[in-house]
C-alpha positions in Angstrom: 0.1 0.2 0.1 1.3 3.5 -0.6 0.0 6.0 2.0 0.3 9.9 2.5 -0.5 10.6 6.0 0.8 13.8 8.2 1.7 13.4 11.4 -1.2 15.0 13.7 -3.0 12.5 16.0 -6.3 12.9 13.6 -4.5 12.1 11.0 -2.9 8.8 12.2 -6.4 7.7 14.0 -8.2 8.1 10.2 -5.5 6.2 9.0 -5.8 3.3 10.9 -9.2 3.3 10.8 -9.4 3.6 7.2 -6.7 0.7 6.8 -8.5 -1.3 9.1 -11.8 -0.9 7.0 -10.6 -1.3 3.4 -7.0 -2.3 3.2 -6.7 -0.1 0.9 -4.1 -0.1 -2.2 -3.5 3.7 -1.6 -4.3 5.9 0.8 -3.9 9.6 1.3 -4.9 11.5 4.5 -4.4 15.2 4.4 -5.2 17.9 6.8 -6.4 20.8 5.3 -7.2 22.7 8.2 -4.6 25.2 7.3 -6.8 26.3 4.4 -9.8 27.1 6.6 -10.0 29.9 9.3 -9.2 27.5 12.1 -7.0 27.6 15.1 -3.5 26.6 14.4 -3.4 22.6 15.2 -7.1 22.4 14.7 -7.2 19.2 12.8 -10.9 20.1 11.6 -10.9 19.8 7.9 -9.2 16.3 6.0 -9.3 14.9 2.5 -8.8 11.5 2.3 -8.3 9.5 -0.8 -8.8 5.5 -0.4 -8.5 2.9 -3.4 -9.7 -0.3 -2.8 -11.0 -3.4 -4.6 -13.4 -3.2 -2.0 -15.2 -0.7 -3.8 -15.9 -2.4 -6.8 -19.7 -2.4 -8.1 -20.9 0.1 -5.0 -22.3 3.3 -5.8 -20.5 6.7 -5.0 -23.0 7.3 -2.0 -22.4 3.6 -0.9 -18.6 4.4 -1.0 -18.9 7.5 1.2 -21.1 6.2 3.6 -18.8 3.5 4.0 -16.0 5.7 4.5 -18.1 8.0 6.8 -19.1 4.8 8.8 -14.9 4.1 9.4 -14.3 7.8 10.5 -17.5 7.6 12.7 -15.0 8.0 15.8 -13.3 11.1 14.5 -16.6 12.5 13.0 -17.9 12.5 16.8 -14.7 14.1 18.5 -14.6 17.2 16.8 -13.6 16.4 13.1 -15.8 19.3 11.2 -15.2 18.6 7.3 -14.1 15.2 5.6 -13.5 15.0 1.7 -13.7 11.7 0.2 -12.5 9.9 -2.9 -13.3 6.3 -2.6 -12.1 5.1 -5.7 -11.1 1.0 -7.0 -7.8 0.4 -8.3 -8.9 0.9 -11.8 -10.2 4.3 -11.6 -7.1 4.9 -9.6 -4.9 4.2 -12.7 -7.3 5.6 -15.2 -6.7 8.8 -13.3 -2.9 8.5 -13.4 -2.8 8.0 -9.9 -3.7 11.7 -9.0 -5.9 12.9 -6.4 -8.1 15.9 -7.2 -7.2 19.3 -5.7 -9.2 20.8 -3.0 -11.1 24.1 -4.2 -10.2 27.3 -1.7 -12.8 27.5 0.9 -15.7 30.1 0.6 -16.6 30.4 4.1 -13.9 32.1 6.3 -10.5 31.0 3.8 -7.3 31.9 5.0 -6.3 32.0 1.0 -6.5 35.6 -0.3 
């Protein structure tokens, strides 16, 4: 499995939960809190890319529900936003192994 995980507590917890739930071929857990008007170190806004053969034949809604279920503890304990890319290995390969870019925050963005 290839993996990109930041070092914060919540990032590690998300990585562990998603790995246990999906045995992903590729996993990215990105803390995007710095792109929002939150205190430094808030770990409140994340983007995850989960590539798993377990998503084959499932709708996008079903995939997102499964990822949200795996992240339920973090969502209950202060995770404010979770952007999800849940892909099969074939979809990931067709994209050239590239995750989508996050748009700028429209509600209190720190970006100018």
